[in-house]
Backbone as XML, in Angstrom:
<?xml version="1.0"?>
<chain id="A" units="angstrom">
  <residue number="1" name="ALA">
    <atom name="N" x="-15.669" y="11.251" z="-14.455"/>
    <atom name="CA" x="-14.556" y="10.751" z="-15.546"/>
    <atom name="C" x="-15.711" y="9.887" z="-16.254"/>
  </residue>
  <residue number="2" name="ARG">
    <atom name="N" x="-15.864" y="9.653" z="-17.438"/>
    <atom name="CA" x="-16.845" y="9.256" z="-18.048"/>
    <atom name="C" x="-16.458" y="7.629" z="-18.417"/>
  </residue>
  <residue number="3" name="LYS">
    <atom name="N" x="-17.227" y="7.049" z="-19.174"/>
    <atom name="CA" x="-17.015" y="5.421" z="-19.283"/>
    <atom name="C" x="-16.077" y="5.605" z="-19.960"/>
  </residue>
  <residue number="4" name="GLY">
    <atom name="N" x="-14.577" y="4.549" z="-19.855"/>
    <atom name="CA" x="-13.838" y="3.780" z="-20.939"/>
    <atom name="C" x="-12.975" y="4.918" z="-21.131"/>
  </residue>
  <residue number="5" name="GLU">
    <atom name="N" x="-13.290" y="5.932" z="-20.512"/>
    <atom name="CA" x="-11.824" y="7.288" z="-20.530"/>
    <atom name="C" x="-10.675" y="7.106" z="-19.776"/>
  </residue>
  <residue number="6" name="PHE">
    <atom name="N" x="-9.465" y="7.593" z="-20.011"/>
    <atom name="CA" x="-8.305" y="7.499" z="-19.479"/>
    <atom name="C" x="-8.266" y="9.124" z="-18.318"/>
  </residue>
  <residue number="7" name="ILE">
    <atom name="N" x="-8.343" y="8.954" z="-17.059"/>
    <atom name="CA" x="-7.710" y="10.230" z="-16.374"/>
    <atom name="C" x="-6.376" y="9.337" z="-16.291"/>
  </residue>
  <residue number="8" name="VAL">
    <atom name="N" x="-5.531" y="11.115" z="-16.753"/>
    <atom name="CA" x="-3.872" y="10.940" z="-16.902"/>
    <atom name="C" x="-3.409" y="12.295" z="-16.060"/>
  </residue>
  <residue number="9" name="PRO">
    <atom name="N" x="-3.628" y="12.201" z="-14.520"/>
    <atom name="CA" x="-2.664" y="13.313" z="-13.716"/>
    <atom name="C" x="-0.988" y="13.643" z="-14.371"/>
  </residue>
  <residue number="10" name="VAL">
    <atom name="N" x="-0.852" y="14.800" z="-14.668"/>
    <atom name="CA" x="0.330" y="15.272" z="-15.319"/>
    <atom name="C" x="0.840" y="15.929" z="-14.605"/>
  </residue>
  <residue number="11" name="ILE">
    <atom name="N" x="2.445" y="15.523" z="-13.834"/>
    <atom name="CA" x="3.064" y="16.544" z="-12.606"/>
    <atom name="C" x="4.031" y="17.092" z="-13.135"/>
  </residue>
  <residue number="12" name="ARG">
    <atom name="N" x="4.314" y="17.940" z="-12.713"/>
    <atom name="CA" x="5.984" y="19.252" z="-13.686"/>
    <atom name="C" x="7.015" y="18.470" z="-12.956"/>
  </residue>
  <residue number="13" name="SER">
    <atom name="N" x="8.417" y="18.172" z="-13.278"/>
    <atom name="CA" x="9.311" y="17.292" z="-13.358"/>
    <atom name="C" x="10.240" y="18.302" z="-13.282"/>
  </residue>
  <residue number="14" name="ARG">
    <atom name="N" x="11.439" y="17.725" z="-13.702"/>
    <atom name="CA" x="12.538" y="18.619" z="-13.856"/>
    <atom name="C" x="12.421" y="19.003" z="-15.501"/>
  </residue>
  <residue number="15" name="GLN">
    <atom name="N" x="13.702" y="19.496" z="-15.964"/>
    <atom name="CA" x="13.674" y="20.156" z="-17.042"/>
    <atom name="C" x="12.806" y="19.061" z="-18.454"/>
  </residue>
  <residue number="16" name="ASN">
    <atom name="N" x="11.681" y="19.631" z="-19.126"/>
    <atom name="CA" x="10.767" y="19.157" z="-20.117"/>
    <atom name="C" x="10.673" y="18.071" z="-19.660"/>
  </residue>
  <residue number="17" name="GLU">
    <atom name="N" x="10.394" y="17.734" z="-18.412"/>
    <atom name="CA" x="10.247" y="16.198" z="-18.292"/>
    <atom name="C" x="8.424" y="16.498" z="-17.625"/>
  </residue>
  <residue number="18" name="VAL">
    <atom name="N" x="8.331" y="15.017" z="-17.313"/>
    <atom name="CA" x="6.272" y="15.813" z="-16.550"/>
    <atom name="C" x="6.583" y="14.221" z="-15.379"/>
  </residue>
  <residue number="19" name="TYR">
    <atom name="N" x="5.932" y="14.157" z="-14.820"/>
    <atom name="CA" x="5.327" y="12.568" z="-13.933"/>
    <atom name="C" x="4.126" y="12.448" z="-14.609"/>
  </residue>
  <residue number="20" name="ALA">
    <atom name="N" x="3.731" y="11.092" z="-15.020"/>
    <atom name="CA" x="2.196" y="10.899" z="-15.346"/>
    <atom name="C" x="1.875" y="9.835" z="-14.608"/>
  </residue>
  <residue number="21" name="ALA">
    <atom name="N" x="0.600" y="8.962" z="-14.607"/>
    <atom name="CA" x="-0.065" y="7.799" z="-14.604"/>
    <atom name="C" x="-1.194" y="8.042" z="-15.209"/>
  </residue>
  <residue number="22" name="ARG">
    <atom name="N" x="-1.601" y="6.765" z="-15.751"/>
    <atom name="CA" x="-2.827" y="6.441" z="-16.363"/>
    <atom name="C" x="-4.140" y="5.790" z="-15.503"/>
  </residue>
  <residue number="23" name="PHE">
    <atom name="N" x="-5.164" y="6.295" z="-15.305"/>
    <atom name="CA" x="-5.841" y="5.401" z="-14.835"/>
    <atom name="C" x="-7.117" y="5.415" z="-15.788"/>
  </residue>
  <residue number="24" name="HIS">
    <atom name="N" x="-7.667" y="4.194" z="-15.552"/>
    <atom name="CA" x="-9.024" y="4.180" z="-16.759"/>
    <atom name="C" x="-10.147" y="4.042" z="-15.733"/>
  </residue>
  <residue number="25" name="SER">
    <atom name="N" x="-11.268" y="3.859" z="-16.221"/>
    <atom name="CA" x="-12.766" y="4.695" z="-15.618"/>
    <atom name="C" x="-13.357" y="3.720" z="-16.101"/>
  </residue>
  <residue number="26" name="ASP">
    <atom name="N" x="-14.681" y="3.198" z="-15.611"/>
    <atom name="CA" x="-15.458" y="2.152" z="-15.870"/>
    <atom name="C" x="-16.829" y="2.894" z="-15.590"/>
  </residue>
  <residue number="27" name="GLY">
    <atom name="N" x="-16.744" y="3.903" z="-15.110"/>
    <atom name="CA" x="-17.646" y="4.962" z="-15.397"/>
    <atom name="C" x="-18.356" y="5.803" z="-13.897"/>
  </residue>
  <residue number="28" name="SER">
    <atom name="N" x="-17.690" y="4.451" z="-12.421"/>
    <atom name="CA" x="-18.142" y="4.880" z="-11.358"/>
    <atom name="C" x="-16.641" y="4.618" z="-10.513"/>
  </residue>
  <residue number="29" name="ASP">
    <atom name="N" x="-15.774" y="4.129" z="-10.913"/>
    <atom name="CA" x="-14.554" y="3.797" z="-10.032"/>
    <atom name="C" x="-13.175" y="3.949" z="-11.243"/>
  </residue>
  <residue number="30" name="LEU">
    <atom name="N" x="-12.224" y="4.361" z="-10.531"/>
    <atom name="CA" x="-10.976" y="4.783" z="-11.565"/>
    <atom name="C" x="-10.143" y="3.539" z="-10.866"/>
  </residue>
  <residue number="31" name="LYS">
    <atom name="N" x="-9.230" y="2.640" z="-12.274"/>
    <atom name="CA" x="-8.163" y="1.246" z="-11.806"/>
    <atom name="C" x="-7.162" y="2.090" z="-12.628"/>
  </residue>
  <residue number="32" name="CYS">
    <atom name="N" x="-5.806" y="1.942" z="-11.530"/>
    <atom name="CA" x="-4.651" y="2.174" z="-12.335"/>
    <atom name="C" x="-4.537" y="1.562" z="-13.533"/>
  </residue>
  <residue number="33" name="ALA">
    <atom name="N" x="-4.130" y="2.099" z="-14.830"/>
    <atom name="CA" x="-3.805" y="1.383" z="-15.547"/>
    <atom name="C" x="-2.548" y="1.488" z="-16.569"/>
  </residue>
  <residue number="34" name="GLN">
    <atom name="N" x="-1.391" y="2.401" z="-15.792"/>
    <atom name="CA" x="-0.251" y="2.551" z="-15.927"/>
    <atom name="C" x="0.428" y="3.112" z="-14.659"/>
  </residue>
  <residue number="35" name="PRO">
    <atom name="N" x="0.923" y="2.744" z="-13.363"/>
    <atom name="CA" x="1.593" y="3.371" z="-12.139"/>
    <atom name="C" x="2.323" y="4.954" z="-12.846"/>
  </residue>
  <residue number="36" name="ALA">
    <atom name="N" x="2.847" y="5.848" z="-12.175"/>
    <atom name="CA" x="3.380" y="6.738" z="-12.505"/>
    <atom name="C" x="4.720" y="6.741" z="-12.803"/>
  </residue>
  <residue number="37" name="ALA">
    <atom name="N" x="5.165" y="7.713" z="-13.893"/>
    <atom name="CA" x="6.748" y="7.513" z="-14.510"/>
    <atom name="C" x="7.339" y="8.652" z="-14.697"/>
  </residue>
  <residue number="38" name="ALA">
    <atom name="N" x="8.064" y="8.570" z="-14.500"/>
    <atom name="CA" x="8.659" y="10.066" z="-15.664"/>
    <atom name="C" x="8.878" y="9.806" z="-16.738"/>
  </residue>
  <residue number="39" name="PHE">
    <atom name="N" x="8.267" y="11.339" z="-17.603"/>
    <atom name="CA" x="8.589" y="11.051" z="-19.245"/>
    <atom name="C" x="9.128" y="12.741" z="-19.807"/>
  </residue>
  <residue number="40" name="SER">
    <atom name="N" x="10.165" y="12.026" z="-20.633"/>
    <atom name="CA" x="10.056" y="14.172" z="-21.466"/>
    <atom name="C" x="9.051" y="13.858" z="-22.255"/>
  </residue>
  <residue number="41" name="LEU">
    <atom name="N" x="9.052" y="15.323" z="-22.744"/>
    <atom name="CA" x="7.566" y="15.331" z="-23.304"/>
    <atom name="C" x="7.480" y="14.866" z="-24.621"/>
  </residue>
  <residue number="42" name="ALA">
    <atom name="N" x="8.616" y="14.503" z="-25.581"/>
    <atom name="CA" x="8.424" y="13.854" z="-26.920"/>
    <atom name="C" x="8.082" y="12.413" z="-26.402"/>
  </residue>
  <residue number="43" name="GLU">
    <atom name="N" x="8.595" y="11.601" z="-25.317"/>
    <atom name="CA" x="7.957" y="10.275" z="-24.586"/>
    <atom name="C" x="6.788" y="10.370" z="-24.347"/>
  </residue>
  <residue number="44" name="PHE">
    <atom name="N" x="5.901" y="11.408" z="-23.482"/>
    <atom name="CA" x="4.401" y="11.678" z="-23.145"/>
    <atom name="C" x="3.629" y="11.659" z="-24.596"/>
  </residue>
  <residue number="45" name="ALA">
    <atom name="N" x="3.830" y="12.531" z="-25.478"/>
    <atom name="CA" x="3.153" y="12.416" z="-26.558"/>
    <atom name="C" x="3.018" y="11.071" z="-27.357"/>
  </residue>
  <residue number="46" name="GLY">
    <atom name="N" x="4.282" y="10.228" z="-26.942"/>
    <atom name="CA" x="3.458" y="8.827" z="-27.552"/>
    <atom name="C" x="2.860" y="8.037" z="-26.499"/>
  </residue>
  <residue number="47" name="TRP">
    <atom name="N" x="2.636" y="8.395" z="-25.202"/>
    <atom name="CA" x="2.295" y="7.706" z="-24.340"/>
    <atom name="C" x="1.089" y="7.608" z="-24.060"/>
  </residue>
  <residue number="48" name="ILE">
    <atom name="N" x="0.525" y="8.671" z="-24.547"/>
    <atom name="CA" x="-0.657" y="9.244" z="-24.078"/>
    <atom name="C" x="-1.632" y="8.428" z="-25.078"/>
  </residue>
  <residue number="49" name="LYS">
    <atom name="N" x="-2.951" y="7.907" z="-24.679"/>
    <atom name="CA" x="-3.986" y="6.950" z="-25.102"/>
    <atom name="C" x="-4.818" y="8.128" z="-24.940"/>
  </residue>
  <residue number="50" name="ARG">
    <atom name="N" x="-6.024" y="7.728" z="-25.921"/>
    <atom name="CA" x="-7.150" y="8.279" z="-26.032"/>
    <atom name="C" x="-8.241" y="7.634" z="-26.014"/>
  </residue>
  <residue number="51" name="PRO">
    <atom name="N" x="-9.818" y="7.608" z="-25.397"/>
    <atom name="CA" x="-9.769" y="8.974" z="-24.602"/>
    <atom name="C" x="-9.238" y="9.580" z="-23.651"/>
  </residue>
  <residue number="52" name="ALA">
    <atom name="N" x="-9.374" y="11.022" z="-23.091"/>
    <atom name="CA" x="-8.592" y="10.775" z="-21.669"/>
    <atom name="C" x="-8.698" y="12.363" z="-21.537"/>
  </residue>
  <residue number="53" name="LEU">
    <atom name="N" x="-8.923" y="12.438" z="-19.981"/>
    <atom name="CA" x="-8.832" y="13.497" z="-19.359"/>
    <atom name="C" x="-7.236" y="13.968" z="-18.532"/>
  </residue>
  <residue number="54" name="ILE">
    <atom name="N" x="-6.579" y="15.095" z="-19.326"/>
    <atom name="CA" x="-5.686" y="15.467" z="-18.447"/>
    <atom name="C" x="-5.923" y="16.148" z="-17.692"/>
  </residue>
  <residue number="55" name="CYS">
    <atom name="N" x="-5.201" y="16.088" z="-16.088"/>
    <atom name="CA" x="-5.115" y="16.974" z="-15.225"/>
    <atom name="C" x="-3.925" y="17.270" z="-14.617"/>
  </residue>
  <residue number="56" name="GLY">
    <atom name="N" x="-3.762" y="18.124" z="-13.630"/>
    <atom name="CA" x="-2.615" y="18.323" z="-12.886"/>
    <atom name="C" x="-1.799" y="19.704" z="-12.971"/>
  </residue>
  <residue number="57" name="ASN">
    <atom name="N" x="-0.739" y="19.565" z="-12.363"/>
    <atom name="CA" x="-0.059" y="21.036" z="-12.696"/>
    <atom name="C" x="1.363" y="20.990" z="-13.910"/>
  </residue>
  <residue number="58" name="GLY">
    <atom name="N" x="1.116" y="19.977" z="-14.883"/>
    <atom name="CA" x="1.672" y="19.836" z="-15.673"/>
    <atom name="C" x="1.321" y="20.287" z="-17.374"/>
  </residue>
  <residue number="59" name="VAL">
    <atom name="N" x="-0.221" y="20.278" z="-16.679"/>
    <atom name="CA" x="-0.841" y="20.365" z="-17.830"/>
    <atom name="C" x="-0.741" y="21.774" z="-18.746"/>
  </residue>
  <residue number="60" name="SER">
    <atom name="N" x="0.613" y="22.969" z="-18.268"/>
    <atom name="CA" x="0.567" y="24.141" z="-19.468"/>
    <atom name="C" x="1.733" y="23.228" z="-19.729"/>
  </residue>
  <residue number="61" name="MET">
    <atom name="N" x="2.980" y="23.147" z="-19.311"/>
    <atom name="CA" x="3.970" y="21.900" z="-20.024"/>
    <atom name="C" x="3.633" y="21.488" z="-21.120"/>
  </residue>
  <residue number="62" name="ILE">
    <atom name="N" x="2.537" y="20.865" z="-20.967"/>
    <atom name="CA" x="1.664" y="19.505" z="-22.255"/>
    <atom name="C" x="1.334" y="20.764" z="-23.440"/>
  </residue>
  <residue number="63" name="VAL">
    <atom name="N" x="0.618" y="21.364" z="-23.096"/>
    <atom name="CA" x="-0.296" y="22.333" z="-24.081"/>
    <atom name="C" x="0.828" y="23.526" z="-24.446"/>
  </residue>
  <residue number="64" name="SER">
    <atom name="N" x="1.722" y="23.930" z="-23.640"/>
    <atom name="CA" x="2.428" y="24.550" z="-24.441"/>
    <atom name="C" x="3.583" y="24.317" z="-25.608"/>
  </residue>
  <residue number="65" name="ALA">
    <atom name="N" x="3.505" y="22.710" z="-25.126"/>
    <atom name="CA" x="4.501" y="22.322" z="-26.126"/>
    <atom name="C" x="4.251" y="21.808" z="-27.303"/>
  </residue>
  <residue number="66" name="GLY">
    <atom name="N" x="2.219" y="21.876" z="-27.487"/>
    <atom name="CA" x="1.998" y="21.478" z="-28.583"/>
    <atom name="C" x="0.907" y="20.245" z="-28.654"/>
  </residue>
  <residue number="67" name="LEU">
    <atom name="N" x="1.560" y="19.705" z="-27.062"/>
    <atom name="CA" x="1.714" y="18.207" z="-27.501"/>
    <atom name="C" x="0.064" y="17.765" z="-28.047"/>
  </residue>
  <residue number="68" name="LEU">
    <atom name="N" x="-1.337" y="18.340" z="-27.658"/>
    <atom name="CA" x="-2.850" y="17.964" z="-27.817"/>
    <atom name="C" x="-3.299" y="18.924" z="-28.606"/>
  </residue>
  <residue number="69" name="ASP">
    <atom name="N" x="-2.295" y="19.882" z="-29.670"/>
    <atom name="CA" x="-2.603" y="20.340" z="-31.473"/>
    <atom name="C" x="-3.562" y="19.059" z="-31.758"/>
  </residue>
  <residue number="70" name="GLY">
    <atom name="N" x="-5.227" y="19.607" z="-32.243"/>
    <atom name="CA" x="-5.493" y="18.619" z="-32.983"/>
    <atom name="C" x="-6.482" y="17.312" z="-32.559"/>
  </residue>
  <residue number="71" name="LYS">
    <atom name="N" x="-6.167" y="17.910" z="-31.725"/>
    <atom name="CA" x="-6.616" y="15.944" z="-30.611"/>
    <atom name="C" x="-8.100" y="16.327" z="-29.719"/>
  </residue>
  <residue number="72" name="LYS">
    <atom name="N" x="-8.802" y="15.825" z="-30.696"/>
    <atom name="CA" x="-10.592" y="16.367" z="-30.134"/>
    <atom name="C" x="-10.720" y="15.192" z="-28.902"/>
  </residue>
  <residue number="73" name="ASP">
    <atom name="N" x="-10.226" y="14.231" z="-28.765"/>
    <atom name="CA" x="-10.733" y="13.172" z="-27.421"/>
    <atom name="C" x="-9.701" y="13.465" z="-26.576"/>
  </residue>
  <residue number="74" name="ILE">
    <atom name="N" x="-9.156" y="14.585" z="-26.582"/>
    <atom name="CA" x="-8.272" y="14.748" z="-25.131"/>
    <atom name="C" x="-8.991" y="15.979" z="-24.702"/>
  </residue>
  <residue number="75" name="GLU">
    <atom name="N" x="-9.728" y="15.716" z="-23.226"/>
    <atom name="CA" x="-9.936" y="16.960" z="-22.481"/>
    <atom name="C" x="-9.296" y="17.671" z="-21.527"/>
  </residue>
  <residue number="76" name="VAL">
    <atom name="N" x="-8.596" y="18.730" z="-21.662"/>
    <atom name="CA" x="-7.351" y="19.062" z="-20.587"/>
    <atom name="C" x="-8.159" y="19.666" z="-19.674"/>
  </residue>
  <residue number="77" name="LEU">
    <atom name="N" x="-8.098" y="19.928" z="-18.319"/>
    <atom name="CA" x="-8.202" y="20.464" z="-16.912"/>
    <atom name="C" x="-7.561" y="21.180" z="-16.487"/>
  </residue>
  <residue number="78" name="PRO">
    <atom name="N" x="-7.856" y="22.502" z="-16.387"/>
    <atom name="CA" x="-7.001" y="23.920" z="-15.948"/>
    <atom name="C" x="-6.322" y="23.261" z="-14.958"/>
  </residue>
  <residue number="79" name="GLU">
    <atom name="N" x="-5.070" y="23.828" z="-14.497"/>
    <atom name="CA" x="-4.083" y="23.501" z="-13.692"/>
    <atom name="C" x="-4.852" y="23.845" z="-11.965"/>
  </residue>
  <residue number="80" name="THR">
    <atom name="N" x="-5.470" y="25.094" z="-12.260"/>
    <atom name="CA" x="-6.499" y="25.193" z="-10.561"/>
    <atom name="C" x="-7.629" y="24.019" z="-10.433"/>
  </residue>
  <residue number="81" name="ALA">
    <atom name="N" x="-7.955" y="23.387" z="-11.386"/>
    <atom name="CA" x="-8.892" y="22.490" z="-11.014"/>
    <atom name="C" x="-8.527" y="21.328" z="-10.664"/>
  </residue>
  <residue number="82" name="GLY">
    <atom name="N" x="-9.602" y="20.911" z="-9.191"/>
    <atom name="CA" x="-9.036" y="19.822" z="-8.584"/>
    <atom name="C" x="-7.272" y="20.007" z="-8.033"/>
  </residue>
  <residue number="83" name="ALA">
    <atom name="N" x="-7.152" y="21.304" z="-7.526"/>
    <atom name="CA" x="-5.933" y="21.074" z="-6.370"/>
    <atom name="C" x="-6.023" y="20.052" z="-5.524"/>
  </residue>
  <residue number="84" name="LEU">
    <atom name="N" x="-5.112" y="19.491" z="-5.140"/>
    <atom name="CA" x="-4.729" y="18.803" z="-4.275"/>
    <atom name="C" x="-4.718" y="19.552" z="-2.212"/>
  </residue>
  <residue number="85" name="SER">
    <atom name="N" x="-5.449" y="19.310" z="-1.641"/>
    <atom name="CA" x="-5.458" y="20.066" z="0.095"/>
    <atom name="C" x="-5.213" y="18.474" z="0.641"/>
  </residue>
  <residue number="86" name="GLY">
    <atom name="N" x="-5.113" y="19.425" z="2.002"/>
    <atom name="CA" x="-5.260" y="18.651" z="3.178"/>
    <atom name="C" x="-6.097" y="17.932" z="3.307"/>
  </residue>
  <residue number="87" name="GLY">
    <atom name="N" x="-7.612" y="18.813" z="3.004"/>
    <atom name="CA" x="-9.111" y="18.295" z="3.332"/>
    <atom name="C" x="-9.554" y="17.262" z="2.159"/>
  </residue>
  <residue number="88" name="LYS">
    <atom name="N" x="-8.745" y="17.639" z="1.148"/>
    <atom name="CA" x="-9.381" y="16.642" z="-0.319"/>
    <atom name="C" x="-8.750" y="15.213" z="0.081"/>
  </residue>
  <residue number="89" name="ILE">
    <atom name="N" x="-7.482" y="15.080" z="0.826"/>
    <atom name="CA" x="-6.749" y="13.887" z="0.792"/>
    <atom name="C" x="-7.610" y="13.057" z="1.992"/>
  </residue>
  <residue number="90" name="ALA">
    <atom name="N" x="-8.000" y="13.969" z="2.959"/>
    <atom name="CA" x="-8.669" y="13.319" z="4.515"/>
    <atom name="C" x="-10.134" y="12.384" z="3.727"/>
  </residue>
  <residue number="91" name="GLU">
    <atom name="N" x="-10.610" y="13.673" z="2.725"/>
    <atom name="CA" x="-11.772" y="12.578" z="2.188"/>
    <atom name="C" x="-12.011" y="11.603" z="1.223"/>
  </residue>
  <residue number="92" name="LEU">
    <atom name="N" x="-10.548" y="11.349" z="0.557"/>
    <atom name="CA" x="-10.813" y="10.035" z="0.239"/>
    <atom name="C" x="-10.172" y="8.752" z="1.160"/>
  </residue>
  <residue number="93" name="GLY">
    <atom name="N" x="-9.405" y="9.812" z="2.266"/>
    <atom name="CA" x="-9.041" y="9.037" z="3.248"/>
    <atom name="C" x="-10.400" y="8.148" z="4.050"/>
  </residue>
  <residue number="94" name="LEU">
    <atom name="N" x="-11.580" y="9.083" z="4.343"/>
    <atom name="CA" x="-12.417" y="8.545" z="4.993"/>
    <atom name="C" x="-13.543" y="7.951" z="3.887"/>
  </residue>
  <residue number="95" name="LYS">
    <atom name="N" x="-13.149" y="8.054" z="2.694"/>
    <atom name="CA" x="-13.848" y="7.036" z="1.816"/>
    <atom name="C" x="-13.589" y="5.617" z="1.775"/>
  </residue>
  <residue number="96" name="ARG">
    <atom name="N" x="-12.220" y="5.462" z="2.010"/>
    <atom name="CA" x="-11.441" y="4.680" z="1.994"/>
    <atom name="C" x="-12.001" y="3.442" z="3.107"/>
  </residue>
  <residue number="97" name="LEU">
    <atom name="N" x="-11.525" y="3.903" z="4.557"/>
    <atom name="CA" x="-11.890" y="3.672" z="5.630"/>
    <atom name="C" x="-13.538" y="3.305" z="6.079"/>
  </residue>
  <residue number="98" name="MET">
    <atom name="N" x="-14.306" y="3.678" z="5.377"/>
    <atom name="CA" x="-15.557" y="3.811" z="5.024"/>
    <atom name="C" x="-16.153" y="2.156" z="4.077"/>
  </residue>
  <residue number="99" name="ARG">
    <atom name="N" x="-15.180" y="1.957" z="3.721"/>
    <atom name="CA" x="-15.390" y="0.633" z="2.441"/>
    <atom name="C" x="-14.402" y="-0.546" z="3.391"/>
  </residue>
  <residue number="100" name="GLY">
    <atom name="N" x="-13.749" y="0.087" z="5.003"/>
    <atom name="CA" x="-13.053" y="-1.009" z="5.451"/>
    <atom name="C" x="-11.523" y="-1.161" z="4.854"/>
  </residue>
  <residue number="101" name="GLU">
    <atom name="N" x="-11.153" y="-0.030" z="4.289"/>
    <atom name="CA" x="-10.214" y="-0.335" z="4.073"/>
    <atom name="C" x="-8.817" y="0.355" z="4.248"/>
  </residue>
  <residue number="102" name="ALA">
    <atom name="N" x="-7.799" y="0.318" z="4.748"/>
    <atom name="CA" x="-6.664" y="1.186" z="5.601"/>
    <atom name="C" x="-5.538" y="0.519" z="5.144"/>
  </residue>
  <residue number="103" name="ASP">
    <atom name="N" x="-4.238" y="1.237" z="5.702"/>
    <atom name="CA" x="-3.081" y="1.046" z="5.103"/>
    <atom name="C" x="-2.133" y="0.509" z="6.787"/>
  </residue>
  <residue number="104" name="ASP">
    <atom name="N" x="-1.938" y="0.175" z="6.799"/>
    <atom name="CA" x="-0.230" y="-0.055" z="8.000"/>
    <atom name="C" x="0.558" y="0.704" z="7.619"/>
  </residue>
  <residue number="105" name="VAL">
    <atom name="N" x="0.289" y="1.841" z="8.877"/>
    <atom name="CA" x="1.489" y="3.318" z="8.597"/>
    <atom name="C" x="2.518" y="3.359" z="9.040"/>
  </residue>
  <residue number="106" name="ALA">
    <atom name="N" x="2.809" y="1.980" z="9.931"/>
    <atom name="CA" x="4.081" y="1.952" z="10.194"/>
    <atom name="C" x="4.660" y="1.119" z="9.197"/>
  </residue>
  <residue number="107" name="ALA">
    <atom name="N" x="4.401" y="0.290" z="7.769"/>
    <atom name="CA" x="4.658" y="0.115" z="7.219"/>
    <atom name="C" x="4.729" y="0.525" z="5.642"/>
  </residue>
  <residue number="108" name="LEU">
    <atom name="N" x="4.651" y="2.121" z="5.543"/>
    <atom name="CA" x="4.440" y="3.481" z="4.462"/>
    <atom name="C" x="5.669" y="3.574" z="4.055"/>
  </residue>
  <residue number="109" name="GLU">
    <atom name="N" x="5.820" y="3.124" z="2.646"/>
    <atom name="CA" x="7.236" y="3.935" z="2.289"/>
    <atom name="C" x="6.811" y="4.826" z="0.842"/>
  </residue>
  <residue number="110" name="PRO">
    <atom name="N" x="8.090" y="5.984" z="0.578"/>
    <atom name="CA" x="7.823" y="6.775" z="-0.493"/>
    <atom name="C" x="7.774" y="6.171" z="-1.497"/>
  </residue>
  <residue number="111" name="VAL">
    <atom name="N" x="7.242" y="5.974" z="-3.069"/>
    <atom name="CA" x="7.534" y="6.049" z="-3.800"/>
    <atom name="C" x="8.179" y="6.739" z="-4.846"/>
  </residue>
  <residue number="112" name="TYR">
    <atom name="N" x="9.212" y="6.654" z="-5.414"/>
    <atom name="CA" x="10.457" y="7.445" z="-5.501"/>
    <atom name="C" x="10.564" y="6.627" z="-7.368"/>
  </residue>
  <residue number="113" name="VAL">
    <atom name="N" x="9.555" y="7.739" z="-8.330"/>
    <atom name="CA" x="9.578" y="7.283" z="-9.742"/>
    <atom name="C" x="11.090" y="7.232" z="-10.223"/>
  </residue>
  <residue number="114" name="GLN">
    <atom name="N" x="12.104" y="7.990" z="-10.577"/>
    <atom name="CA" x="13.255" y="8.151" z="-10.442"/>
    <atom name="C" x="14.149" y="8.333" z="-9.640"/>
  </residue>
  <residue number="115" name="GLU">
    <atom name="N" x="15.667" y="8.771" z="-9.793"/>
    <atom name="CA" x="16.529" y="8.757" z="-8.886"/>
    <atom name="C" x="16.438" y="10.418" z="-8.569"/>
  </residue>
  <residue number="116" name="PHE">
    <atom name="N" x="16.970" y="10.656" z="-7.424"/>
    <atom name="CA" x="17.540" y="11.880" z="-7.450"/>
    <atom name="C" x="18.961" y="12.465" z="-8.047"/>
  </residue>
  <residue number="117" name="ARG">
    <atom name="N" x="19.017" y="13.838" z="-9.153"/>
    <atom name="CA" x="19.910" y="13.914" z="-9.489"/>
    <atom name="C" x="20.062" y="15.622" z="-9.619"/>
  </residue>
  <residue number="118" name="ILE">
    <atom name="N" x="20.781" y="16.201" z="-9.568"/>
    <atom name="CA" x="21.581" y="17.533" z="-9.599"/>
    <atom name="C" x="22.338" y="17.721" z="-10.817"/>
  </residue>
  <residue number="119" name="GLY">
    <atom name="N" x="21.293" y="19.111" z="-11.488"/>
    <atom name="CA" x="21.930" y="19.451" z="-12.766"/>
    <atom name="C" x="21.186" y="18.754" z="-14.055"/>
  </residue>
  <residue number="120" name="PRO">
    <atom name="N" x="21.269" y="19.329" z="-15.138"/>
    <atom name="CA" x="20.510" y="18.642" z="-16.561"/>
    <atom name="C" x="20.808" y="17.288" z="-17.047"/>
  </residue>
  <residue number="121" name="LYS">
    <atom name="N" x="19.829" y="16.713" z="-17.154"/>
    <atom name="CA" x="19.738" y="15.325" z="-17.435"/>
    <atom name="C" x="20.625" y="15.116" z="-18.945"/>
  </residue>
  <residue number="122" name="ALA">
    <atom name="N" x="21.352" y="13.693" z="-18.874"/>
    <atom name="CA" x="22.404" y="13.563" z="-19.545"/>
    <atom name="C" x="21.715" y="13.096" z="-20.784"/>
  </residue>
  <residue number="123" name="GLU">
    <atom name="N" x="22.264" y="13.297" z="-21.675"/>
    <atom name="CA" x="21.516" y="12.893" z="-23.123"/>
    <atom name="C" x="22.246" y="11.287" z="-23.747"/>
  </residue>
</chain>
């Protein structure tokens, strides 16, 4: 990531929605600028800040909706680039351990971005 650039992972959600978070790069490390939230495609278009690097399995939804048309300061990684795997997660965990960081695994809880629902989103 380039200094000053936002890193925006985007994950497909339900009907025309994505989960996204925003991280800011200082050139060597990433800081969470906005935690994960659910967005309609229209909301995402107004939420994105530039310059940005967008990645994740929701990229095709964003691109096919035309949300990035004409935005030259937004770079898009193919969905296949950087796919998560157990090995990548272990590598990230090892880096944290080497910095002396660890989590209390007994206290870990899932983070739900939105309530579970069945069927289409109420208008």
